[in-house]
C-alpha beads as a LAMMPS data file, in Angstrom:
LAMMPS data file: protein, C-alpha beads

79 atoms
78 bonds

1 atom types
1 bond types

-500.0 500.0 xlo xhi
-500.0 500.0 ylo yhi
-500.0 500.0 zlo zhi

Masses

1 110.0

Atoms # bond

1 1 1 0.000 0.000 0.000
2 1 1 1.324 3.413 -0.876
3 1 1 1.095 6.163 1.698
4 1 1 2.763 9.442 2.574
5 1 1 4.827 9.760 5.729
6 1 1 6.822 12.703 6.994
7 1 1 10.298 11.866 8.291
8 1 1 13.243 13.955 9.370
9 1 1 15.802 14.886 6.722
10 1 1 18.576 13.111 8.613
11 1 1 16.512 9.890 8.761
12 1 1 15.887 10.054 5.023
13 1 1 19.582 10.546 4.315
14 1 1 20.590 7.627 6.528
15 1 1 17.912 5.373 5.057
16 1 1 19.082 6.181 1.541
17 1 1 22.687 5.396 2.548
18 1 1 21.697 2.028 3.994
19 1 1 19.527 1.222 0.980
20 1 1 22.391 2.089 -1.365
21 1 1 24.734 -0.237 0.541
22 1 1 22.150 -2.980 0.090
23 1 1 21.869 -2.222 -3.602
24 1 1 18.316 -0.895 -3.306
25 1 1 17.089 2.285 -4.981
26 1 1 14.654 3.416 -2.302
27 1 1 14.090 2.695 1.340
28 1 1 10.617 1.129 1.303
29 1 1 12.040 -2.279 2.225
30 1 1 13.922 -0.727 5.132
31 1 1 10.769 0.933 6.445
32 1 1 8.868 -2.337 6.074
33 1 1 11.605 -4.142 8.020
34 1 1 11.701 -1.459 10.715
35 1 1 7.920 -1.465 11.135
36 1 1 7.879 -5.241 11.346
37 1 1 10.546 -5.242 14.066
38 1 1 8.755 -2.474 15.962
39 1 1 5.377 -4.217 15.838
40 1 1 6.920 -7.531 16.936
41 1 1 8.573 -5.695 19.828
42 1 1 5.253 -4.150 20.855
43 1 1 3.572 -7.568 20.708
44 1 1 6.283 -9.041 22.959
45 1 1 5.937 -6.098 25.341
46 1 1 2.178 -6.612 25.565
47 1 1 2.634 -10.361 26.106
48 1 1 5.179 -9.688 28.859
49 1 1 2.800 -7.200 30.475
50 1 1 -0.046 -9.732 30.412
51 1 1 2.176 -12.432 31.946
52 1 1 3.269 -9.995 34.667
53 1 1 -0.337 -9.054 35.406
54 1 1 -1.145 -12.761 35.624
55 1 1 1.249 -13.005 38.580
56 1 1 -0.932 -10.720 40.684
57 1 1 -1.644 -12.443 43.988
58 1 1 1.023 -15.138 43.596
59 1 1 3.079 -13.790 46.514
60 1 1 1.735 -13.299 50.012
61 1 1 1.751 -9.736 51.333
62 1 1 4.806 -10.546 53.453
63 1 1 6.689 -12.078 50.495
64 1 1 5.735 -9.145 48.303
65 1 1 6.997 -6.692 50.926
66 1 1 10.354 -8.462 51.218
67 1 1 10.667 -8.631 47.452
68 1 1 9.858 -4.935 47.101
69 1 1 12.486 -4.077 49.714
70 1 1 15.140 -6.140 47.906
71 1 1 14.303 -4.439 44.614
72 1 1 14.521 -1.016 46.254
73 1 1 17.950 -1.905 47.726
74 1 1 19.205 -3.113 44.351
75 1 1 17.990 0.018 42.586
76 1 1 19.729 2.241 45.118
77 1 1 23.017 0.398 44.589
78 1 1 22.828 1.001 40.804
79 1 1 23.194 4.739 41.234

Bonds

1 1 1 2
2 1 2 3
3 1 3 4
4 1 4 5
5 1 5 6
6 1 6 7
7 1 7 8
8 1 8 9
9 1 9 10
10 1 10 11
11 1 11 12
12 1 12 13
13 1 13 14
14 1 14 15
15 1 15 16
16 1 16 17
17 1 17 18
18 1 18 19
19 1 19 20
20 1 20 21
21 1 21 22
22 1 22 23
23 1 23 24
24 1 24 25
25 1 25 26
26 1 26 27
27 1 27 28
28 1 28 29
29 1 29 30
30 1 30 31
31 1 31 32
32 1 32 33
33 1 33 34
34 1 34 35
35 1 35 36
36 1 36 37
37 1 37 38
38 1 38 39
39 1 39 40
40 1 40 41
41 1 41 42
42 1 42 43
43 1 43 44
44 1 44 45
45 1 45 46
46 1 46 47
47 1 47 48
48 1 48 49
49 1 49 50
50 1 50 51
51 1 51 52
52 1 52 53
53 1 53 54
54 1 54 55
55 1 55 56
56 1 56 57
57 1 57 58
58 1 58 59
59 1 59 60
60 1 60 61
61 1 61 62
62 1 62 63
63 1 63 64
64 1 64 65
65 1 65 66
66 1 66 67
67 1 67 68
68 1 68 69
69 1 69 70
70 1 70 71
71 1 71 72
72 1 72 73
73 1 73 74
74 1 74 75
75 1 75 76
76 1 76 77
77 1 77 78
78 1 78 79
């Protein structure tokens, strides 16, 4: 399907460079590839979110509190 999309000049230039290295005239295939990767990533993110939500209630309140405290300690040590 043909459509019109506005992209930044620097993106267009880089896409044309990559397409040229691949021996392609335009960058439609690159956009198709990029969109495919992005949509797959979003699907995985949504699946991960659903799995995480499915864990609700698996830990007791006490276990959840200890886990939260360990996570907080780890996050503070990253800084």
